[in-house]
Phi, psi and omega in degrees: 000106184278174182227147176200174169229161183269350179171170186215152177303142182250002191278343184091147184298333179243029178060038182300324182295319179303310186289323178294317181294315181292328174296322178293315179299325182277357180080013180278338176224161179263180183299323181298321180292320178295316181295325176296317178298319178298316180297321179295319179294317179298312181299320180297320179293312182301314182289325177297316181292322176297313182292337178286346176100011176295143178280328181225132189239130180281150170228176187062024173263354176282143175208144174284341181216305187196139183288333177287320174299318177303320180293320177301317178291320182301319183261012176062034174272064184253114178303150186302332185291348179255355191285350175283351178257163182231158169055224183295330179296319177294315182302310183286333175295321177297325182278321191239346184081163170230176190307317185262357184224115178294160178286165168294161177296155178228138178209178187282143177279098182054233183254037178249174175266011172276140180252139174242159178272120188287123176296149180232113184226157179216181181302334181274355180295129177237105182290146171207159181277105180289130178094342178055238181294343178253022177304150188310311181298326181288314183294323179287327174299313179296323179299315179294319181297326178294337177270003180083021182241120175275130185232168175246103180301142182247131179234146166292125184296153184297322179293313179300316182302312185285327178286342174269347183282164175235152178294138177294153177304138180089358177295143182292154176304138179093347177288137176230139178308327181297342176299339184267010189302313187300318178295322179293319181298326177296326176292319176297322178299316178297318181296317179298320179295321179291322177295321176298317179296331179280348177113359182294131179268331180226150170226138178257125177247112184278120179232062180295344178299344183285351176265359174260171178296131181232144180279167176300321180296320180291323177294322177295324177294321175302314181298317181295317182297312186278341169294317179294314182290327181291332184274359181301133182290334182227102182206160171288167170291147188249134173241117177265121185254125171246151180197169181081009178169193181270128181292147176291142182298320180296318179295319181293325176299319178300313181294326179296322181278343184282177180268005178297145187270342183211151176228128177264130181235143181267111180261011174261297176282337182258073184297337182268005186294326177297317180294318179297317180300317179293325184292335180263007179086019179075189179235070178299145180066016175230162175263135169260123175269108192269108179280084184254352175252123189295120177270357185248341183234168190257006180282145179295153183289144170278103190296324181297314180294318180299315181291326177295321178297313180299319179296320178296326182291334184299337177271359185243358183206177183281323185207152179239136172244129178282133187208175169279158183290334179201186175298147176278010174308333190268003180234159177296168189277311192217116178294333182298340179283349185262087184272347186260358181292146173304125181305328180294330176275316184302323182293347180262002191250156171212127174262193189303311181297320181288329177290325173299316178299320179297316179300313181298316181293321178294319177298318179294321180296319180289325186277320191242355184076020179287163179299139179277153176295146181241147178254146177283122182273145175282149174298141180305330181263358184293135172075014179266126177249104185293333178294317178298314182294324179293318179296319180294325178297334182276342184266133176259209178293132185252128179220154175263175182283188183302133185293327179291321176295320177296315181302314180295318180295321181287323176299319181290321185282320188266334177053050181266151176286168168298153184051054179297144182257143177200180171239173186280336176157294186276150171248169185307136176266099184285163175304326180294321178295313181297322179294320180298318178293319180295320179295324177294314179299323182276001179074019183272347174227156179283163177298321180295319180294320179296313181302318180294322178297319179292320178297320178299318180292318177300318178300319179294320181292317178298315180298319179298315181295322175300315182293324178290335180093021176293152185268318177241124190260168174229162180272353172093346176058042180294336182279355187258126176282327184196149188289343174257313184300321181305314182286323179300324180291346182247006179245139171292146178101351179249153169232145180249149176260163175264327186229020186275058185282141177225139181287131174260310170196146176049236179261015178268111180245152178231161175244088183299129176288170184246113181267106191244347185213182177301144186257135176211154179257109182287334182200165177303147187248332187230351192298318182299312181294319184291317180291328175299313180297318181298329179290349181265355187210153174272351178275154179294140175247131181282135163283140188238118180228159174257131187288165186295322181294317179292325176299329175280313187298326185256023173236165166269114195256141176310144182245019182258006174208160181299142179299331179300320180292319179295319180298321179294325177295316178295318180299322179297319177298319180291324178301317178296321179294317179298319177300319179291322177297315180297317179298332180275003176098008179276123188251356174231121184229123182255126179243101189285134174228058179296342184262009182302314178288328185301320183275359180301125180304152184284343177258131183300327181299339182261358185296311188301316182296318178296310184296329178298312182282329179293313177295320179298321179294318178297315180296321178301318182291325194249359190270002184264015185255166178288160178301328184282350176271123188267124179260123175253157165221164182222140178222146181208152170051053170216159173276111191267356187307322184281352182234021180306313181296324180292326177299317176295322182293336175302326177064033170292148179291328178220132176242119175260140189222152170296130182210347188293313183293330181263008174056049170070018181303319187292331182299311179296323179298318180296314181294321178298330180276001177092013178289125188243357181274184182291147179231133175242083180287133179298124183266352170208154187271114182278351180277003177243144180283353183290153176254107180288152181283162175297326180295321178297316179292322178299319178299318178297319179295320180294326173298316181295325181292346175291342182240342187231135178288150186305325183292342182245011179257120177260157184239117185203165172289174179294326189202184179293161188257014187305319187272358182266166176264159184295319181303313180290326179296311180299315181298316181295319181290328174298317178294322179299312181296319180296318179297317180297319181295318180298314181291322179299316179295325181286341181255000182296143179241000000 
């Protein structure tokens, strides 16, 4: 019984990739220096995994930005607007944009907080293997072999790649990216032959789309693709990896009949995989790669359950390999770096390095009868807050009053113009801000000195917004390290890490907190900073909170109770905070839910139950305010089509959404679905360093006005401004205000 993992974090134990990449973007190092840093990180991972005792080690899991973007470059699916650039400049332009060329769209990778760059293909797309014999998977395989490490190259599977792609602008009606499958498969065939020639014995093809609902046509496309790849006379053995859920029975039958030698199944998120496997008659003459160690959460594996699953599989296939449920990209690297965690919590955790150890130990236990790894169990009564549970038992379904009455009350109270301008919340986090927070944590400055530094920054942000002419202001959030972590550090039931970084996109990393017990708010969390900012201006200042669903989605959440119950506990804490903000005179309160779509189950049959508790948690948090208090929410970088009705059901007075990269598509979708409240479509993309013109933003607003009346159309960026620099932020916001004024004047009656 062999051991493997499906992937590993690429960021480096000390975030080396982040700093090397940002140095390259800033012009402080050249491409050669960045590539050297990448090679060092790859080599360190390969040798670490070999020394840990894994039997099979993945390669081609390294990326400077995103593995789906890497695949687009690999198969030369590069839109024409980027072809005047070369090498890394072209690659990063596709991810981040340049001044005259916007970036490709970005959205969430299935139901995770990782973002991928959406491929863009059309009828004219002609795939080819970029790099030929030196294509990235081949060169990285050779690189590992030169270090004495035999690896299994990992590729995004052809079906997944095309089903995640979108039609290029100008594609004819009826065109679907999947129409290009045969041409793409030929490129994969060439790549497999080149990998075989380089010495690769195995290749992993990731097909997570197979755990979502698939049509007969898509299943037939799967069969066609793997029949072609299976018949190659010279190829490595093929492992098709599924993860994040239960594979479809029809898809598994196709793989069972195909010539692929191994299938990876997720037995953590995919509780039904054993049943599906049995229903198709097992996988005789194939290996099942058993994902029994959770690659998405930080709790230690339950060894008895994992070993029981592996034992059950032995009767359904030829061979079993112990593995992680998915790539370890989604968890921090090393628990040993966390010296400040409560030992009672720490003993229940495993990060990437510890999960590799678990996989190796489970394999040894199954193979040799060695002792299995054990997890420290929480006490049955640990972390239970009976006061929180009693309050929740008293609260029923939470709803606000009539939306038209609220709209009128808010118009009278706030006195805002049509097309009011605002931002999403955060302003740039300068080196000085970060240093002040670090100095406070390290005890190098007093609490009074830190508070004054934050107040000074809030004063500058308020003054800047006044000068720019924005209508609804924010305090800029200089005191917040992260929109989830900040609140987690102030709520009972959460633990924070010091070095638990996880990649969200590109060089944007987060430290997801660990939600381990019942959640309660011991004291107000934002009221002091928000009321201070409100005291500096006569314009309304938004209170800024993170919603209950996002607090779960971007944390590592306890798995000993239903998520719906945990979400209600977080919502109750937020309800108390909103009440305190309103009592302090704050009349606009934004409760961000960017992760609402992210947690949507991959199977349609499970959508309704999830959306019921997710919408209910948001309503519980926001329903206790007066009609004249305006509730906003914000969502970004997800495909919202499947939750349009749920967005309306949240019943926020204003919903701001990512819309710039998709050219306002969502605005029309919302109105078509009957959404009648305020909408703030992002008029420019903050994830790109480019400064869009006022004319570009004006064009976006006029598109939005085709679906939304001026009194309910808000003007804002796509997302918070935390990761941007002040020069580009100021320039972009000046253009935003100018665009709003031009359009406002043009719509005046």
